[in-house]
Each structure stands twice: as C-alpha cells, then as structure tokens.
VEXDREN-2710 file (C-alpha; in Angstrom, 1 decimal):
% VEXDREN-2710
k/r/px/py/pz
1/MET/-8.2/12.6/-7.0
2/ILE/-5.5/15.1/-8.0
3/PRO/-6.4/16.9/-11.2
4/VAL/-3.9/16.7/-14.1
5/TYR/-3.6/20.5/-14.5
6/PRO/-1.4/21.1/-11.4
7/ILE/1.0/18.3/-12.4
8/ALA/1.3/19.9/-15.9
9/LYS/1.9/23.3/-14.3
10/ILE/4.7/21.9/-12.2
11/ALA/6.2/20.3/-15.3
12/LYS/5.9/23.6/-17.2
13/LYS/7.7/25.4/-14.3
14/MET/10.6/22.9/-14.7
15/ASN/10.7/23.5/-18.4
16/ALA/9.8/19.9/-19.0
17/ARG/7.7/18.6/-21.8
18/ILE/5.5/15.7/-20.8
19/SER/3.1/13.9/-23.1
20/LYS/-0.6/13.5/-22.2
21/ASP/-0.1/9.8/-21.6
22/ALA/2.8/10.4/-19.3
23/LEU/0.9/13.0/-17.4
24/GLU/-2.0/10.6/-16.9
25/GLU/0.4/7.9/-15.7
26/LEU/2.1/10.3/-13.3
27/ASN/-1.4/11.4/-12.1
28/TYR/-2.3/7.8/-11.5
29/PHE/0.9/7.1/-9.6
30/LEU/0.6/10.2/-7.4
31/ASN/-3.0/9.5/-6.6
32/ASP/-2.2/5.9/-5.7
33/PHE/0.8/6.9/-3.6
34/SER/-1.1/9.7/-1.7
35/GLU/-4.0/7.3/-1.0
36/ASN/-1.6/4.7/0.4
37/LEU/0.2/7.3/2.4
38/ALA/-3.0/8.6/3.9
39/LYS/-4.2/5.0/4.7
40/ASN/-0.9/4.2/6.4
41/SER/-0.8/7.4/8.3
42/ILE/-4.4/6.8/9.6
43/GLU/-3.4/3.3/10.7
44/LEU/-0.4/4.6/12.6
45/SER/-2.5/7.2/14.4
46/LYS/-5.1/4.5/15.3
47/PHE/-2.3/2.2/16.6
48/ALA/-1.1/5.1/18.8
49/GLN/-4.7/5.4/20.0
50/ARG/-5.2/8.8/18.5
51/ASN/-8.0/10.2/16.4
52/THR/-5.8/12.8/14.8
53/VAL/-3.1/12.1/12.2
54/MET/0.1/13.9/13.3
55/LYS/3.1/15.0/11.2
56/LYS/5.1/12.1/12.6
57/ASP/2.5/9.6/11.4
58/ILE/2.9/10.9/7.8
59/GLU/6.7/11.0/8.0
60/PHE/6.8/7.4/9.4
61/ALA/4.3/6.2/6.8
62/PHE/6.3/7.8/4.0
63/ARG/9.5/6.1/5.2
64/ARG/7.6/2.7/5.3
65/LEU/6.3/3.2/1.8
66/ARG/9.7/4.2/0.4
67/ASN/11.3/0.9/1.4
END
C-alpha cells in the first residue's frame, strides 16, 4: 500500500492543492493500478517461463492495462 504522504508531496511540488478526499481517492487508484500492473507483469514472466519479472514485462503489462 502506498502511503498518502508521498502523493501529497508530489502535489505540493506541482503547486497543486488537493483535498483529503481527493488524495485518498488518488491513493486508492494508484494502489489498485500498481497491484494490477504487478499481477500482469508476473503473469507475463510466467508465460515466458521465467521466474524473474523483466522491464519488458512491466512495459507490456502497462500497455495492456492502458487500453
């Protein structure tokens, strides 16, 4: 689980004001997306008969999730 503080820090760097509710929603979305990305990347490495997730697995999984 990604803590809310780093997300708030990124927003502050961008001079953006984000409500607490919006931060929590963004945190939920980022956690969900990163979990799906990890699961898809692992599936791709298993399909390729590898135990190690490679950069190309993450890139391909990201493209699959974007569509």
